[in-house]
C-alpha positions in Angstrom: 47.7 91.7 92.0 48.1 91.7 88.4 44.1 92.6 88.3 45.1 95.8 90.4 47.7 96.8 88.2 45.7 96.3 85.1 42.6 98.2 86.9 44.5 101.5 87.0 44.3 104.1 84.7 46.8 106.1 83.3 45.6 109.2 85.0 45.4 107.2 88.4 49.4 106.1 87.8 50.4 110.0 87.2 48.9 110.9 90.0 50.2 108.3 92.1 53.8 109.2 90.8 53.2 112.9 91.4 52.5 112.4 95.0 55.3 110.0 95.9 57.7 112.4 93.7 56.3 115.2 96.1 56.6 113.1 99.3 60.7 112.4 98.2 61.2 116.3 97.6 59.6 116.6 101.1 61.7 114.1 102.6 65.2 115.2 101.2 64.0 119.1 102.4 63.4 117.5 106.0 66.7 115.5 105.6 68.6 118.8 104.2 67.7 121.0 107.2 69.2 118.8 109.7 72.7 119.0 108.2 75.4 121.7 109.2 76.3 123.0 106.0 78.9 125.2 107.2 81.3 122.3 107.9 81.3 122.0 103.9 82.7 125.2 103.2 85.9 124.6 101.0 88.2 127.2 102.9 87.5 124.5 105.7 87.6 121.2 104.5 91.5 120.1 105.0 92.5 116.6 104.5 93.8 115.1 107.9 97.2 114.1 107.3 98.2 110.4 108.1 101.4 109.8 109.2 102.5 106.1 108.5 105.8 104.3 110.1 108.1 102.9 107.5 110.5 100.4 108.3 113.5 100.3 106.2 115.2 97.0 106.0 117.5 95.4 103.7 115.2 93.2 101.0 117.0 90.3 99.0 117.7 91.9 95.1 116.0 90.1 92.6 117.6 87.6 90.5 115.7 86.6 87.3 115.9 82.5 86.9 118.3 81.1 85.1 117.6 79.3 81.5 117.3 76.1 83.1 114.4 76.6 85.2 112.5 79.0 82.9 112.8 75.8 80.0 112.0 73.2 83.2 108.8 75.5 84.0 107.6 75.9 80.7 108.0 72.3 80.2 106.2 71.5 83.5 103.0 73.9 82.4 103.0 72.2 79.0 102.6 68.7 80.3 99.9 69.7 82.6 98.1 71.8 80.1 98.4 68.2 77.7 97.3 65.8 80.8 94.4 68.1 81.6 93.4 68.3 78.1 93.7 64.5 77.5 91.6 64.3 81.2 88.8 66.6 79.6 88.7 64.9 76.4 88.1 61.7 78.2 85.6 62.7 80.5 83.5 64.4 77.6 83.9 61.5 75.6 82.3 59.0 78.1 79.2 62.0 79.1 78.2 62.1 75.3 78.7 57.9 74.9 76.3 57.8 77.9 73.6 60.3 76.2 74.1 58.9 73.2 73.5 55.7 74.3 70.1 56.5 76.0 68.8 58.3 73.5 69.4 55.5 71.1 68.2 53.1 73.8 64.8 55.3 74.2 64.4 55.3 70.5 63.6 51.3 70.1 
């Protein structure tokens, strides 16, 4: 395949690109001839109205969380983040220890 690409000269590539461009223009002209351009007039293009049914029901009024709940949420997030960090550090340290031990074992 690369031999075929290398064998083409600049003139060959230019002629082929021109032929592809001409065929593309012809294809666009054929497709455009089949389109009814009368339906695209600005005066006739109006959006179709969309009718939506809206149910109006009484909802619950938002109440902000109390100070106690906010402190509990913050403490829980902090605790989970510390526990997650410890777990990630433990896994990474074991992986690094295994890699170092295997590399030093290869050097002996």
